[in-house]
Structure formats: structure tokens, C-alpha cells
N, C-alpha and C positions, 0 to 999 in steps of 0.2 A: 678315776679322778675325775669330779666333773667339771665340764666346760662352760666359762660363763655365757649367757647368750648375749654376743657383744654387736653383732650386724643388725639385729633389729633394732638394737637401743642407738646404733649411730644410724640407721636411716630414718628413726624417728625425730631425731636431734639436728639431722639435716634438714628436713622438711621443716620444722619447726624454724629451724634458721632463714629458710630461703622465704617462710611465710611474712617473718619479722622484717627479712630484708625488702622485701614486696611493700609492706606497710610505709618504711621509712623513705621511698624512694619518691623522690618528687613528681606528680603526676604527670601524664602527657600531656605537651600543648595539645590546644584543641583540634587543631586539624590532623595530628598524628593518628597514624589508624595501624591499632595491632596486627602483626604477625596471624594470618586466619588457622584456625585448626585445620589438620587433614579433615577430611568430608569423607564416611564412611559409610557404607551401602552393603547391607545384605538381605539375601531371600529366605522368607520363613517357609516352612513346612506347614501346608494348610489340610487340617483333618476337622470330618464331621464331629458337631458337639456329641457328647455321650446324652442316651434319651433323658436321665435324671441326674442333673448337675449334684455332683456332691461337695461341692465346696460355696456352694451361694452365686461364685460366679456368673452364672450363666440363669442367673431366676429370670432377669426381665429379659429373656431374649426372645419370647413371643411379641414384645414390642418393637421388634424389628419390622418396619411394611416397607415395601417398594411400590411405589407409586400408590398407596391406598389398601394395597392387596397384603396377604401374609404373607411371607417368603415361604419357599419350597426349604431351603436349607441353611444350618447357620452353625457357623464352625467352633471350636473348640476353641478358646483363650491362646493364641499365638503369643508366648514368651518371644523377646525378642531381644539377642544376643547382648546387645547393647540401649542404653537409651537412645532414644531418635527424636529428631526435631522434624522430619517431613517423610508419608509414605506416597510411593505409588503403585500402579495395578496393573497389569498387563493379562490379557484372557485369551481364549477361544470361543467360537461361540456367540452368541448374543444375550447374554446374561443381563440382566438388573442387580445391581450390587450395591450393597449399604454397607458401613462401617463403622464405628466404634473406635476407642481408643482411651487405655486407662493410663492420668496422667503420673506426674512423679508422686503424687498424693495420694496417689491410690484411686481417686474418682476416675469415675468413667463419662466420658463423654455422651451428648447426644448422637443419634444415627444421622449418618450425614451420605449422601450419594454419590456414588463415584461418576466422573461424567469423562465417558469415551473421548478422545480427541478428536476433530472433528477431520473429515476425511480431505477437506482442503486446509487443510495446517500443513505446515512442514515445508521441505524443497521442493523446487519446482519439479514437476513432472519431466520425468527422462533425464533429469541433472546428474552428476557423480554421484552427489550426495544423497538423491532420492533413490538410486539403486544399491548406494551401501546400506541406506535404511532400511528396504526392503530385505536385503540379504543378512540383517541385525535381527529381522522379525518373522522370519520365517517361519516360527514355530508359534506365532500367534495373530488371533484376527484383530486385538484393537488394542491400544494404550492408552491408559487414563491420564487424566491431567494431574499433575501433582499435587498433594494437599498438604499444608502446611500445620502441626502438633504443638509446635514449638518444644515441649518435652514429654514426652511419651516413652513408656516401659511394655507394653503389650498392645494385643490388636485383636477387633473381632470382627467377622465378616458374617452377612446373610445375602442370600443369592437367590433370585427368582430367575427362575427360566434357563436353568442350567444348570451342571452339580459343583459341587465347591472343586474340585482338582481341575477344572477349568479355569482359574482364576489362580494369577500369582501375586504375591505379595512381596514387597520389598521397601526395606524400610531405610532410611539415608539420615544419618548424624551429622549435619554442617554446621554444629555448634561448638563442639569438642565438648558434648555433654559428659563422655564416656573418661576424660581426660583426669588424673590424681592431680592431685595440689601442686606437685613438685613440675609436672608437665605443663600445667596452665601456668602458672608462674614464671616459669620458663621460657614460655612462648610469649607472653606477655612482657617480659624485659626486651626481648629481642626486637619486640615492635618499638620501644621508645624512639628510636631514631628514624623511622620512616617519613618517606617526605610528604608533604600536603596534597590533598587533590590538587590533579592538572586543572587551570582555570581553562575553560573554552571559551577564547573571542573575548575574554575580558568579561562575560557576560552569565556565566553559570560554571560552577566546579562540578567538576564531572571525577568521580571515584573511578578510577584506572582497574583496571583488572589484578595487576598487580595487587592494588592497594584493598580490593575487595577479597582475594584471598584466592584466583583462578587457579585450579591445578590445571599446568598447561599440557602435562603429562597425558590426560585421556582426551585432550581435543585432537582429531585427523583432520589431516589433510589441509593442505594449504587455502585460505580464503580465496573466493571469486570476488572480480569488481565488475560494474556495469555503473554508470551514470546516473544519481539518483534523479529521478522526475519529479515525485510524488511519496509523502509519509501515508503509511497506516497506523491508525491507533489503537491500541489493545488495552486488554486487562489480562491480567495472569489467572483469571478464578480463582485467586487461593484466600489465604486468611485478610480479613480486613483488622484483626486487633494485637498481629505483631510490635513488638518496640520497637525502637529508635537503634539499639544496641543488636537487635536479632537481625535488623533488616539486613544487612550484609549476608547473615545466614540463611535468609530467605533465598535471597540469589545464587549462593552456591548452589542453595538446594535445587534449582530450578535448572542451573547447570548442568548439574548431577545427572538430573532425571532426563533430560533432554539429549545427552549424550549417551546415558548407560540404558535407560528406557527407551526413550525414540529413536536410539540409535543412529542420532545425528553427526553433524562433524564438530557440532560448538553449539552454544546456545543459541537458540533463536532470535532473538531479539538484537536489534542493534545498541538501543539503550534499553533503559529499567527505572522508573522513579518510582522512590517508595513511597508512602503517605505521609512523612516529614516534608518531602519536597528536596531531597539527596537525587542524584541523576545518579548511574554508573554506567561505565561503559559495559557493552554486551558482546555481543560477537568479536572475535579478533579480527585486526587487520588495519588496524587504524581509524580512531573515530572519525578525523576530515577527510578521509576515504568512501567510494562506495562499495562497501562490502556488502556482498551479495549476503542474507539471511535466510532464514527458514521458519518466517513467520506468519507468510500468506501463500500459500501454496497457487505455484505459476501467478502470481504476482511481488515474487522477490526479487528479480532480476530486474531493477530500474527504479526500487523505491528502498525506502529504511523503515525499519519497525521500531514505534516507543512503545512501552508497555508500562504501565503504571500495575504497581503491585498491589492487587487485591480484586474483590468479587464486587462488581458494580452493577451487575443485575437485579440486585439487592440493596446494597450498601450505597451510601451518599459519598462520591468521592472527594476528599477534603483538597478546598480550594488551593492551597499551598502545591498539591501536588501537581494540578491541573494549571497553575501556574506553571512550573518547573519546567512538566511536557511543552507547554507551550513556547517556553523560552530556548528549550534544546532544538526543539524543531525548526524553531526562526533561527537559531544558529547554522542550522544546518541546511537551511533554504539559501542562507547567505553564501556559505561554503559553496554549494552548487549550484550559487545564481537559480535557484527557482519561484517561480513568481507568487510572492506570498499573498497577490487579491483574494480575500475570500471567493470570488468567482471565477478565480483559474482554474481551469481545465487541462488535461493532458489527454492521448487517447493511449492503452494500454489492454491489449488482449484483443482490439477492435471496438472496446469499448469506453464511450467518453466519461473519465472521472473525475471527480476534483482532485486537488495538490494533496490535499488531508483529507481523506476516507477513513472512516471506519472498518475494522477487519469484516463487519456485517455485509459491508458494501461490496465486497470482493469475494464471500464464503458463504457457506450455509452454517451459521455460525450466531450466536448472542453475542458474542466480542464485541464491540467492548464492554458491551453491559448496558443498559437501558439508562441508566442514570448519567452514566459518561458520556454516551451516543447523545444526550440531549445538551451536552455542554459543547457539543463542537461547533456550532454558529458560533459561539462567541470566540470560543479558542480562534477559530479563523480570523475576525477582527483583532486578535490581542499577538496573532503570529504576526498579521502584517504591521501592525505599530512597532512592534519588537524588532524584526526586520528592518525596518526603516530607520529605527533609532541607530543602528549600527551605522549608517551612513554620516553619522554625526560627526563633524569634523574634517569628514572627507572631500576633497575638490576636485569635481569633474573635471576630465579634459578629453578632447578630442584630436584626431589627428588620421592622415592616413599612414599608419605604422607599415603595411606591408608593400606600399607603392600601387596600388589597386585600382585605384583611382577615386576611391572611396572613402570616406573618414569613418572612422570606427571608437568608443568611448573607450575611456579611462576613469582612474582615477589616481589621485595622489595626498599623501597625508604625511607629517615628518620624515622627510627622506624617503618615503615609501611609494612606488609607482605598480599600480596594477593596468595592463592593458589588454584589450581585446582585440579579436582579427576583423570583427561584423559588428556593425550597427546593432543590426536587428538579431542575430542568433550568438552567444554566449560563448563562441568556440577560443578556445588554445589561448590561456592567457599568459602572457610574461610577468612576472613580478620578480624587481629587483630594486639594490638602493640607490638611490641617487639626490645629494643635498642634504639637508641640516632641517632639525626643526623648524626654524622659523622663517623658511624658504618659501618662497611663492611660486608656483610651477609656470613655466611656459614652455609653446610646443611650435615648433617651424621645421620648414625645411631649410636648413642652414646651407646646405652644400648643393643645392639645385639637382639632386639625384632621384627627385619624383617620391620620397617617404619623408616623412613628419618622425623628428625624434624629439627628443626633449632636451630642457632645459631648466634653471630653478634663478631667481633672482632674491639676491639675500638683503636684508634689511638696510643694507647701508648704499644697495644699487651697485650690487657687483654681479653682473650678467656673467653664467658659466652653463656652457652648452655642449650637447654632446651630438656625434653623426652617427650614433648608432644607440639602442635600446637597451642600455645593459648597464650596470653597475662600471665605477672607474673612474678615472681623473678627468675633470673637465679637458675636451681639446680645443676649446675657444672661451676666452678670459677677457673681459670690458668693464668699464664701469658708465653707466648712462642712467642719469635720472634721479631722484632724491629719495632714498631708502627712507621708508616710511611715511611719506606722503604723496609719491606718486603711485599710481596703475599701470603696472608691466603689461604689456600684450605685445605680440609680433603677428605680422603680414608680408604680403608681397607687395610692396607699394607701388613698385615701378612695370609690373609685369615679367620680368625676368627670370621668373623661377625660384629665387631664392628669397627667403624670408629676411627681414630686417626689424629691429625693434623698434616697440614705441614705448610712451610712456603718456599716461593721461594724469593733466594737473587739474584739479578739478575738470574747471571747463576748457584749458586749452590741452590742445595733441600737438604733441612733438613727436615725428616719424623719421628714421633714418633708414637709408637704402643697404649700410654696408655694417658688419658687424662690428661696431667700434664705437668708443665714445665720441664727444663732440658735440655740439650745437644739433638741434634740430634740424633737417634740411627741408621739412615742410610741416608747417607750424599754423594753424590754426585754432577756432574753439567751437565747442558744439558741445551741448547738455552741461548739466551741472553734476557734476558727482557727488558734493557737498551735499546736495539737495535730495539726493536718493536714488538720481539716474546713474545705470549700470552701464559701462562701454563695452560694445561687441565690436568687432571686425569681420568682414566676410566680400565674398566677388557676389555682389547682389547683381548683377547682371549679364555675368560672363563674359567679362572683357580683358580674363586674367588678372586684373588689380582689384587690389583689397583697398575698402574703402571704410567709412565709421559708420555705426548706428549706437543710439542706445534703447534700452527700456527703463521706461517710466512707468514701473508697478505693471500697467495690464498694457498699454501700449506702446508697442516696437516703432523707432522712427529710424529708416533706413536712409544715408545717402550714397549717390554714385561717384561722389565726386570728393576730393580733400578740400573740404571748404564748409567753414559754417552758413546755415540759413536753415530753413524749413525743412522738414525729413520729408523726402521726394516720395518712399514708400512708408505707409501707415497703415498699421492693422492690431488687433488686440489678439495675444495669444499667453496665457499662463499668466500669473499672478504673485509679486515680490511680496505681498504684504501676506502672502499664505505660505511662504518658505520657499518658494520656487528660485532655481538657480538655473539662469538664463546661459544656454549653450549654441554655438555655432559650428556646421559641417557641411562637408558636401554626399551628404547620406545616399544619393542614389546614380553617383557616376555623373550627371550632366555638368554643365559647365557651372552654373550656379550654386552658391552656396544657402543650404536652408537653414533654417531653426531648431529650435530645440528648449525645452526645460527639464532638468532632474527634479524631483519631489520624492522627498524620504527615501531614496533608491530606486525609484519609478523613472524612466527614463520618456519622455513623450517628444517626438520627432514632427517634424512637416517639411516634406520638400519646396511647397510652394510657398510663396511670401505673402501669406494673408490669413486672416482671423478662421478661427474653423476647427473641428476635433482633430486630435492626433494621427498623424497617417500611420506611425510606427510607433506602438507602446510596447515596452518590457521591463521587467525588472533586473537591473543589471549590476552586479558586485562584482 
């Protein structure tokens, strides 16, 4: 009796049904990211080509050249066990290697040169990651940069200055090229509910590791951390012709080669940017943390690396990619309080370097390519502008948060407070919530303990104060002034060590010595808010009492008494019409209050009540 071939028919029908289902299902949202295919890697066995090719595959092997000279060895055609999208090389000795690949249509590419990884790439010397990479590379002298080939089935090598057996060839499929229809359709269906990319500080969407398909099982060891002080710009030296759909596969391929080829713990870069302007999370450990990468040997600790995917030694970097790289660098600058001014420098390994350097500035390499390197001056200007724009909507605040006798910086926006310990060093931030989006901030020493704490004034004139810089309910609440009309502030009006409330109603100042509602206990006229004057207070003569001041565009007018009249101390510093926001504080711990302005995230402070250059300047976020 003959048994019908049921199983093959069922398989064919199942495949057809899945394919039809895929056609009927709605397309995933624009921001949905499909589940990434499994990345496969294999090493090919390299053999010399026969003297006389029999199948025509090697007919043009004599065209392979290294630095203009004929090669001494050409391999046989190396058939891969699966279609691959990237190829990497490792080897012994010091040979020069070129290769070509056969694409899915059977056509051969031009010969390409294998570029060994520079000895100043990779983990910092002596680090645990460096030692692990050395152990992983005991059988080779060099590792090449990975090459994107899109879709290939075979490869051929030509070697000069060495023997074929000295070269190891690894093929990587990071695109799921060998998947069958059922596997591919099933994977894509699983990806329809993937969450959209994470938004980085409202400025730049960043595709997370999970979203681009990082295989976390190959990652080794826990990440290391160090406070970033500068950025290093790279290119990946790969293909400039990958498609938008292939870009995540390029990232996966680089990740696979950095771990399995180079022997590193993880992908070397902290961020990668494709030629379409999409930013990808690189090394594991937190995008907003100081993760130490493996992108610039001996310059990893204290930096973060951003790589634009492509070869820009010869190709022109797309402006959209350059802009995206600038935005993510600006975001990291803001997160880690790095000075974004184009001329800002830092010291690393005894060398003075810019806050944004190209890889070639800190290593013997062509990276990030001369075409991209030439864009860096414009990038520095763009980074400063973008970093400054993040300050929009945030109100600068100052106070002696620690009780050390010196005022420090802070910011307030929509009920979020961000306070720092020192006025000239962005150390130890406190961040917490207190207040509502429409509230205005006030700060003062409400209980006389020598520490400045926070408060808010609502649009109805309701004051809510806390005696600690933390979230929680208000400890002191009262109504004072007319919400939406008056300008609230606080100061020690009588020198008793405790701050009282004040409101400025156009030109009228109403001060109280107690934290309570009622009438103003000290009332006088000084300046005109409705005409553009900004009211401020401070202890200008060091007698322990706060008195008024106004800034009229560029001119500061200070008085040492609670009364109207002309300014007793007048000078020029900053400019309101250029967007400056005036601030006051005791920057150096002497008895007198100093002045300052913030300008797009930059703080410019003076300890002396006179015009002139800022005595303390820094980017503070």
C-alpha cells in the first residue's frame, strides 16, 4: 500500500497560510521595531586557489592588487555555509589583504582592502577588558575592521607579504538572510507590539539595544563607569550604501565582531548614528550614565564615543547624520554638565584636548575620516546651541544648599528642582519634585539654620515652603501678594538670619519679616517691572540685611537701604535683551552678595559689584 505524502503538503499549506496572514495583518506603527533576527557567525576554511581555474570563478584573480603590486597568493572561492551581511578578518604576521565577495545575484564586487584595527583602538590599557581581549587574541597578531557586504554567499582573498593560512575569515549574518519564510514571518509578527524608541531628553529618539536586537547573551562582564568630561567622534569605516532597513543589522554586525572578533566585552561605541540620522544605543549600562567604552584606547575612561556609520575618509557624511550626532552629544553634555563652548578644553593623560575630539586627535588613525573631521568646528558650534536650548523654560535658582556659607546653582521647571553643591563645580546634584507646573520658585533660609531650602508661590499667591531640599508636603503655607500680578522673592530683611517673603508690584516693594500673610511691613517704590526692570535682592554691603536692586537691560542699580531713590551702586554686567537671566548669590563666602547672569545654560558670576568680565564661568545644567 502506498502512503500519501501528507507531511510535505501540510508544510507547504502552512507556509502559504502564514504568508497570506502576513499580507492581511495591518502594518506596524512607524515607530514599532520588529524583533531582530538571530545573528550567526562562522569561520571559513581558507585554501589557495588552483593554478588553473576550471569554472571561471578565478578568471580575473590576477586583477587583485595590494598597494599597486601583484599579490603573491589568491585563495580559492570560499563558499559560506549561509548568506552573510558582514565579514571580518583576523590574522598572523603583517600581510596586506584584499578581498571581494559574490552577492546574491552571483556578481562579484570590486577588490577591497582589509584595514587592521589600529593598536590604539579598543579598551584602555591594563583594564580588565583589555586583559580579556588579549587572552581572546592569543592566536592572532591583528584584527581587521568589519566590512558590510549587504548580502553575499562567497568570498575570495588575495594576500601579499604572508601566506593564506595566516588569515582567518569570519562571515556574519546579522540580517536573518538564511531564515525561511515561516521563520521570518513569525519573527515579524512578534515585533508588531514592540515599544517605540526611548526619547532622550525630548531632543533625540534613541533606538535602544533591545530594539535594534542586541544579543545580550554574548556580552561579557559588567560595565565600568567614569564621569564623562569629553566626547570622541568616530566613523565605523564601513559601507556608505546600506539602506534604512539594513541599518540595525549593521549595528548588530559591528556588535558581534567587536565581541567575537576583537574579544571586547561589548560594542565599543556608546552611541552609533546611521546615515539617515537614527541614533542607536551602543554599549550596555545606561545611556544617561558614564559607561566606559572601548572606542579610543587610553581615552575611554572619562569620555563617551559617538560613531557615524560609514567611511568618511572618502565619502561625504550626510548632514542629517552629522546633525543627529551633534544632538546626542549635546544631550550627553547636558546630562553630565560638560561645558559645550567650542573652545572648552579638558586635560586627559596630561594632554589638553577639546571637549569634542576626533579619534585621530587621540590616536594614530584616520578616524573619523577627513570629510567628517572637517565638519567638527561646525559641530562644536551646533552642540553649544543645542545644549543651551535645553535650558529653555528652566528658571535658575541659587542658595546655600549645604550650609557652607557659599551659594550654589540650581534649576527649577514644572515642579522639578535640580540643585548642585558648588557654584564653580558641578558636583553631586540633588533632583526632586516640589510644586506644580504653574508655580514660581523661591528659595531662602526659612528656619535660620544656615541652609537655603526651597519654596514655590502659586498663581493665586499661595506660598508653600520646605525646610529640607526634598520632595514632600509643604511645612509652611500662607498667602501673600496677588497671584499673577506680583513678582515674589525672599530675603533676610532685618538681619535675624531668617528669610521673609516679599512681592514687587510693578514699582512697589512689599516686605514682611515673618512667614505669614498680611500687609507689607516695609513698603517703598523702586524701579518699574512693567517697563522691563528685573527686581533682585542681596546683602550688598555685608551688614546681614538684604536690600533691593534692579537690572535695567545692562545696568545694575543697587541700594543699601529699604527705600526708593537713585541706585547707590551702579555698573554694567550682562544684558537682558540678549536673553540673560540675572541671579545673585554669595559665591566666595565673604559677607557680601555677588551677582551673575545665566545665558543659554552658561553661568557667568562676579564676586565684586562692578562691571567687567565674569570671574567664574561654567556650563551648568
